[in-house]
N, C-alpha and C positions, 0 to 999 in steps of 0.2 A: 503493500500499501504505500502510496504518497504521505508525506509529510501533511499536506491540508487536510486530506480525509483523515489519516490519524489524530489530528488535533481536535478535528468536528465529533470526532468518535469518542475519544475518552473526555475529552469535555462532558459530553452528554454522560457519559458511565460515571463522573466522578459527581457530578450533579445528582444522579439517581441515589448516591449513597446518603441514608439516614445518619444522625448524628450518631446514633449507637453504633450503627454498622461501620462506621469510620473510626469510631474509637476502637472498637474490636480488632479491624484492621491494622491500625496502627500499633497496638498491643502488639500484634502476630507479628508485625514489621522488626519492633524491639527484640522479640524472643529470638527471629531468625539475625539480626544483626550481633545478638550477644554469641553466636556460633561464629560469626566470622572469625579465621585466624590471622589475626592481624595485632600487633603492638597498636595502641591507643596513644595516638601522638599528643604532645601538646600545643602545636597550633593547627585549629580547625576552622574553616570558614562554614559557614551556615548559613540559615537566609530566614527570612519571615514569612511566615505561608501566607498567599492571598487567601483569604475567608471566603469571598464571595464567588471562588471557584474550587469550594471545598477541598485546597491544595493539603497534601499531606504535612504534619506540623512537626520538624525534627527535632523538637525541645527533648521530647523521649530521649533521643538519640544521643544528643548532646550532654544532657542531665547524664545518663550513663556513661558517658565518656569521660563527665568531670569524677565521676566515683572511680572510676578506673584508672583516672592521671587527675589527679588535682591540679597538676602544675597547668594544664591546659589554659591558652588564652584563646579567645573566639573572636572571628572577625566576621564582620556583614558587609554586604556589596550595598555600594551606593553607587546610583546611576549617576554618570556625568553626560548628561541630554546633549551637549554642545560636541562631544565628539562621540557620542554612541558608545561609550566604555564602562565597566564597571571600575570602581576603586575599593579597596579593602580597607575596613575601617574595624581596629578594634574597639570592642564593647566591655561591658563590665555591669553590674548591678545598678549604677546609676546612670547608665546611660540613657537619653531622653530620646525616642523616636518620633518620628512626623512621618506622615502618607505622600509619597511622592505621587506624578500624575497619573501612574499605572495602577495606583491602589497598594501599594507594596510599602510596608514600613521599613524606614532606614534610620539609621542612626545620626542626629543632627549634628552631633559633636564625637569627638573620639580622633583618637590617633591613627593616622595614615601608615599603613604598610606597607613594604615592597609585597608584591604577591609570590615571589622567591621566597619569602619567610615559610608561606604555607603549606605543612605535611599533608592534610586531606580538604578535600572541598566535597559538602555534601550539596548535589549539583540537582535542582529542580528540573521535572521533567513531567510531560505527559502523557508521553510512552516511550517504549525502545524495541530494541529488537534482539535477536538472537546474536548478533555480533558486537555487541556493545554499542550501537548507535542510539543516539536518543531524539526525542522530538520536544524541543520547548515551546515557549511561545512564538517563535519565529523571528527576533529581532536580530539572534545573534550574539548576545552581549556575554552570556558564558563560554562561549565557543571562543570570542575575542581573547575574555579573559583568562582562560584556560592555557592559552597559546603563550601568555607572559607568565605563567607559574613555571615551577621549576619541572623537568622531563619527568622525575619518579614522584610528583605529586598525585597522591592515590585520588581518585574521583568516583564517588560511590552516590548513586542513584536510590530512591527510594519507590517503589511505583506499589498502587493497591491490586494491580491486576499483572498478569504474567506477559512474558515477551512476544512482541509479533514475531512471524517468522523472519520478516525481511523491510526495512523500511527501503523502497524502490530508488529514491532521489536524493542520496546522501551526496556531500560533496567535499573538495578537498580539506575545506576549512570546518568541516564540522571533526569535534574533538570526541572521540571514544572514550567511554567508562571502564572505570578498571573492574567494579562491580555494579551490581542491581540488586537490590533485596528486596523482595516480596513476600506477601505472606507464608507463601507455600515453600518458597527455597530461593538461593543465593545463587544467581548467575556472576560467573568469573569468566571474563573476557580477556 
């Protein structure tokens, strides 16, 4: 399937989830993530979910990561509209967030960090395929950002749904995931 078709399909599938079924799926995603055989790194980039799209909330994951590695530093993306890029900003319990033009909560202030400092990026997605390709919202912000990170940065997606066989219109600018966690299993690419 093509990316546009997958965006439509998976937005509809996510919107059909009830709050209780989404909570159950998020618990299952955490259980699967706990089975992943990786060292929990200190420098993790996450994101604030878009509530109106019934998006996966990675806070359960980052809370678990903090439990496993209390030295953790969290980064959140901030959209730089003039350059169509993401900036990584360190956050803490006192960070104030504001909603941007896309309905995404971003830190208002915080320490800018170099993408090369990040060890793990929790990458938002709508769908993914069996080869590690992902479908986001179509603006390419994460693909551009991930190319500025270290080559060995760990890229993990979380999906309420299993993999598609193949995304047919991938391109050279697309950055593949290392893992995608679903309620049923862990895909490694």
